[in-house]
N, C-alpha and C positions, 0 to 999 in steps of 0.2 A: 236670577235676573230674567224677566220675561223677554220674549223676542222684541216687543216694542221698546223695552228699556235698553236692550242691546243695540237696537237700531239708533235710538236717540243718543246713546253714549258714543257710538261709532260715528254718528254725524258730527258730534262735538269734536271728535279727534280729527276727522277729515277737514272740518272748517279751520281748526287750530293749526293743522299742518300747512294748509294752503296759505294761512296768514303769515307763515314763516316764524311762528313763536314756539313751535315744539322743539324740545330737546336743547334748550339754551344751556350753556355753561357746563362745567363739571368734567370729570374724567372717567365717567362710567360707573355703573352700579356694581353691587356685590356679586351678581351672577352674570355670566356671559350669555345666558339664554335670553333672547329678546322677548320671549313670551313668559317671563317670570319677573316678579318684583320682590323686593326685600322690605319687610315691615318690622319696625321696632316699636314695641308697645308695652304698656303696663299690664300687670297680671291680675287685674280686677276680674271678678266673676263674669261680667258681661263680655269682656274681651276674650276670656277663655271659651265662652260659647261661640263667639265669632270664629275663633281658631278652629273649632270642631266642625263648624258648618261650611267653611269656605270651600274646601275641596269638592264636596258633593254638590255644591250649588254654583258659586261664582266661577270656580275653575272649570267645572263641567260645561257651563253655559258660555264661557268666553274663551276657553283655552289658555287662560293666564294662570300660571301657578303662583302661589304666594308662599314665600319663605318667612316664617315668623320668628322673631327673637323676642321672648317674653320675660320681663324682669320685674321685681318688686319696685314700688313707686320711687323710693329714693335712688335705687340703682339705675332705673331707667332714665330718670332725670339727668343723672350724671353722664350716662352713656350718650344720650341724645345731645347734650350740650357739647361733649367732646366730638362726636361725629359731625354734627351740623356746623360747628364753628370751624372745623378743619375743611369742610366742603370736599370730602374725599369721594362722595357719591356712593359709599358702601350701602346706604339705605335709601330707598326711594320715598317711603312714607314713614311717619312717626306719629305716635299719639302725644299730642301736646295739649296743655290746658290753656284757658284764656288768659292766664298769667304770662306764659312764655310767648304766645303767638305774636302780640304786638312788638315785643322786644326782639324776637328773632326776625320779624319782618323789617324792622328798622336796620338790623345788621345785614340784611339781604341774604339770610341763610335759608329762607323758604320762599316758595314761588307764589305769586298772586294767582287766584283761581277764577277771577271774574270772567275771562273769556271762555273758559270751560263751562261755567255755570250758564252763561248766555246761550251757548250752543247746545247744551244738553237739556232740551226742553222737558225730558222725562224726570229730571231731578226735582223740579219745583222748589226753587229757593224761596218763593213766597210762602210756602208752608212752614219754613223754619221760623221759629218764634223770633220776632224782631230784636228783642234784647240779646238773643244769642248771636244773631248776625252782627249786631253792633259791637259786641264784645270781641268778635273775631276779625274786626275791621281795623286796620292800622291807621295812623295819622294821615297817611297819604290817600285815604279814602278807598283803598283796595281791600278785597276780602282774601284772607290768607289761611282760613281754616273752615272745616265743616264739622259740626258737632256730632259725636256718636251718642252721648247722652249728657243731660244737664241737670242741674239742681239749683234751688235757692234755699232759703231757710224759713222756718215757721215755728209756731209754738204748738207743741204736742201736750195733751193733758188727759188725765183720767176723768172721763165724764161721770162715772159712778161715784168717785171720791168727791168731786165738786158737788154733785147732786145731793149727796148725803149731808153736806153742810149748807144746803140751800143756796149755792153759789152759781150764778149764770156767767159763763165766760163770754165777754164781748167778741164779736167777729173780728174787730180791729182794736185790740186792747192797747192801752198805754203801758209803759214799763211800771208806772206807779200802781196801776191796777194789778199787774202781775205780782208785784212785790206784796201787795195787800192780800192777794189770794194765797200766795206762798205762806205767809204768816198764819193764815186761817186754817190751812190744811196740814201744815207741818206737824207730824207726829199723831195725826188723827187716826192713822192706822199704824200698828206696831212696825217700827223700823222704816217707815216711809217719810222721806224728806219732802219739803214743800216743792223743791225744784232741783233739777240737775243742770249745772252749767260747767263748761270746760274750764279747768284751771291748769291743765298741763302745759308746760312751756312749749313754744313753737309758733312760728308765724302763721302756720296753718292749723294750730291747735287753739290755745286760748284766744289768740287775736282774730281768729275767724269770726266767732260771735261777738267778741268785745269791740272790734272796730265798727261793727254795725251799730252797736250801742253808742259809741263815740259819735258816729255820724248823726244819729237822730237826736242826740243831746246837743247838737250844734258844734261839735268839735271836728278837728281834722289833723292829720299828721303834718301836712304842709299846706300853706296858702298857695294861691296861684303863682306868686313870685318866689316860691320855695322858702318862705319864712317858716321855720319849724314851730309847731304849736303843741308839742307833746306835753309840756307842763302848763299849758294855758288853762284857764278856769273851766272851760267846757270839757276838755279832755279829762281833767281831774275829777269833775263832777260825775262824768260817766263811769270812770274807772272806780271811784269810791262807791258809787251805787252798785256796780257789778260785784266788787269784792265784798261789800257788806252783805249783799243779798245771798251770795253763795256761802259766806261764813256763818250767817245767822240761820238760814233756812235751806241750805244746800246739802249735797251729799257728803258722806264721810269720805275722807281721802281726796278731797277736791283738788289739791295741788298736783295730784298725779292723774286726775281724771281727764280723759280726752273723749273723742267720739265713741270709741268702743266701750269704754267704761260706763258712759252715760246710757248707751243703748242697753247694756246688760242690766244696769240699775232699773231702767224703765220696764224692761221685759220682766224682770224679777219682782216688780212691785215695790221697789225701793225709792221711787220718786213719783210724785203726783203730777209734775210738769217737767217739760224738757224743751229748751229752745236750741234748735240745731238744724241740720240739713234735712231738706224735704225727702231725700233718698232714704232716710231712716224709716219712713212710714211703711215701706214694703216689708221690712223685717218685723215691725210691730203688728202688721196685719197678716203675717204668714200663717198658714194653717196650723203650725205647731206652736204658735205664740200664745202664751198664757193671757196676754192682754188683747188678743184679737177681738174686735168689736166693742172694746171698752174705751177706745181712744177718741178724742176729739181733736180737731186741727184748726187753729186760728192763725191769722196773719202775724208776721213778725211784729213784735211790739214797737211802738213809736213814741216819740215825744214831740220834736219840732218838725219832723218830716212826715209826708203822707204815707210813705212806705219805708221799710228798712231792711228787707231781706237781701242776702248776698246773692252772688251769681257765680256759678262755676260750671265748667264743661270740659270733659275729656273730648278732644277733637282730633281731626286728621289734618296733617299738613304735608306738603311735598318738598323735599329737599331741593334747593335751587340747583345743586350740582347733578341731580338725577338725569340720566340719559333716557329714562323711561317714564317721563311725565304723563304721556298719553295713557299708558296702562295703569299708572298710579291713580289717575283721575277715575278711570273705570272702577277701580277697587273702592275708592272713596265714595263715588256716586252710588255704588251698591250698598256699602256698609252703613251709610248715613240715610238710606232711603226708607220710605214707609213700607216698601215691599219687604225689606229685610226685617222690619219689626213684625210684619205678618208671619214671616218664616219662623222667627223666634217664638212667637206666640203658639204656633202650630207644633213646632218641633221640641221646644224646651218648656214652654208654659208662659202664659200671659203675664204672670208676676215677674218674669225675668226679662221682659221687653226693655231695651235701652231707651227709656222715655225721657221727657223733659226737653225735647228739642223741636218737635213738630206739632202744630195745631191739630192736625188730623188725628194724632194719637188720642186726643181727649174727646174725640167724637166716635171712636171705635168702640162698638158695643161689647166686643169680646174683651178688650182691655178694661173697660169700665166695669165689667162683670167682676173683676178681681180687685179693682182699684177705686171703686166708687167712693170709699170713705175719705180718700185723700187726693183724688185726681184733680178736682176743681181747685182746692186750696193750693195744690202744687203749681198748677198752670197759672193761677192768679199771682202767686209769689214770683214766678219767673217773668211773667209779662209785665209786672209793675216794677221790676228791678231796673235801675237806671245807672249803668256803669260809668257814665260820663258826668252825671250830676247826682251823686248819692247823698249829699249833705245839704247844708244851707249856704255854702259859699263855693265859688269856683275852685277847681283843683288843678294842679300842674300835670297830672297824669291820670289815665283811665283806671278804674278799679273801685270796687265797693269794699270788700273785706281785705283788700291789699292795695298798695300803690304799685302801678305797673312799671317799676324800674328794677334793674338787676340788683341794686343794693338793698332792696327791701327784704329779701330773704334773710340776710344777715342782721339788718337793723331790727326787723320785727322779732327775730328769734332772740336777740340779745335783750331787748326791752321786755319780751315775754318772760324771761327768766326772773327779772325784777318783779314783775306783776305777780308771777306765780309765788314768789317769796312773800309778797303782800297777802296773797290768799292764805298762805301758811302762817301768817302773823309774824314773820321774821323781819319785816320792815314796813314802814308806812307807805301808802300810795304816793304821797308827796315825794318821799325819798326815791321811790321807784321811778317816778316820772321825771324827776329832776335829773336823774342819771340818764334816762332815755332822751331827754332834751339835748344833753351834750352829744350823744351819739347822732341824733338827728341833725344837729348843727354841722357836724362833719360832712354828712351827706349833702346838706343844703349848700355848703360852701362850694362843693364840686359843681353842682348844677348851676348855681348863680354865676360862677366863673365862666362856665360854658356859654351862658346866655350873654354875659357881658363881652365875651370874646367874639 
């Protein structure tokens, strides 16, 4: 953190303290040292880089030590839920996604950041991509998280394979065009499928891409009034399309294939196309990747909507019970800053920068030097994502590839098991979605009764 950034962050703290808002609620943090904070975070590679860089940079420049607890994704989600729901104040900061943040904000487990942002002029909230800010803003209009890195989804394809068949990929393809291309390139190279699509059960596995297909086909999990539409014609059409495409022209072992399996297939030349997270491009274009320089990147395919890419961000939030909100904000302000991205670029490598959150990243010549193939498509995917209006009809909750309600993790996972069975040919899509409709009706009943009450 530069001296200017330290002064700006300190000014934010002084203003916040004068306003009487610092240190609300709670029973104290995990450490008695007032110049330390406790951070609970996921063990993704970018987070591990942050852990390594913090002491020599953030702590040295601010005097604030950071105690990290780092856990795998499923474990950290469970622990954060336990810690923040109890409001024990053991942890000051946690890595939360844009799925959890609006839910936690409604439960008053995390603190709004608006006053800190306004006072900390060095942070530059205006540089954060608007769709990211929107996805981290709760229904009360307040901001509850700052992104560390973000992603959307797009279509990745082998330029050389399509060129060999005389095929030109549109910049904004429809799903019909993608299916046609998949059929034409399927098997044209030995062992190469036309496309790779997730089929693995899980609300964050098969339903991450599939829900975006449902949205652009005109479907939705729930209407604005919570009427469930899981077995409606549009949802069925989208799911039948997806299941048929992966069964006819997709990868071997599709019912078990998730992000990692499709990444491996694409790197190993076993798939000509892949629709998935924009974050995958860094691996495809890595120096040791066999497909480096061979990939093209197109917008997420559409049907009835102008865009269809999802939106996801690992972000930072402050526990409402924390007694060290001031120092917690200083850490967040540093970890989500453009200055930190520069530090990663210089110390770790520009391909490791936690991108996808700031407009300035996509104007940085050093970053573009390693990310030129996918930087602009990634930025376009994130900026065109609309978490509040991702389909053709109003929704009862924010979210593109998920519905931002606590029940969705269980609902999505259960329905995904049926859809994965359809991918495996063990049941029809109609049967899968009829079962899913009954589960969705149970969820809808709860929310409708709350509205009526």
